[in-house]
C-alpha positions in Angstrom: -30.5 18.8 -1.5 -26.8 19.0 0.0 -28.0 15.0 1.1 -29.2 14.1 -2.7 -26.0 15.3 -3.6 -24.1 13.7 -0.6 -26.4 10.5 -0.9 -25.3 10.2 -4.0 -21.8 10.6 -4.1 -22.1 8.0 -2.0 -24.3 5.3 -3.5 -21.5 5.9 -6.8 -18.5 5.2 -4.6 -19.4 2.0 -2.6 -20.2 1.1 -6.4 -17.2 1.4 -7.6 -16.1 0.1 -4.8 -17.6 -3.4 -5.4 -17.1 -2.7 -9.4 -13.8 -2.9 -9.0 -11.6 -6.4 -9.4 -8.7 -6.7 -7.3 -4.4 -6.7 -9.1 -3.7 -11.0 -9.3 -0.3 -9.0 -7.7 -2.1 -8.7 -4.2 -0.2 -10.0 -1.4 -1.4 -11.5 1.6 0.5 -9.8 4.8 -2.2 -10.8 7.2 0.2 -13.0 9.1 1.9 -12.6 12.3 5.2 -11.6 12.6 6.6 -13.1 16.5 9.1 -16.3 18.2 6.8 -19.1 15.8 7.7 -16.7 12.6 10.2 -18.9 10.3 13.2 -17.2 8.9 16.1 -18.3 6.5 18.8 -19.2 8.7 21.2 -18.0 6.8 19.6 -14.0 6.2 20.8 -11.3 8.9 18.2 -10.1 10.9 16.2 -6.8 9.7 17.8 -3.9 11.8 16.3 -0.6 11.6 18.8 2.0 10.6 17.7 5.2 11.7 19.4 7.9 8.9 17.7 11.7 9.7 14.6 12.0 12.9 14.5 15.3 12.0 10.5 16.3 10.6 10.5 19.3 7.8 10.4 22.7 7.8 6.9 22.4 5.5 8.2 25.6 2.7 
């Protein structure tokens, strides 16, 4: 009987996922960033600045 509930839940989730429309604001991030990628010539290159590298205690 538990299997029936799991199957119904999975079926409902798959139907909901298929019915959800893709928003028009979708951004394609599938292109690669490598040495052949074009960049804006006057813009500063990306630089990672680490402000804090500590972990929280979780309390």
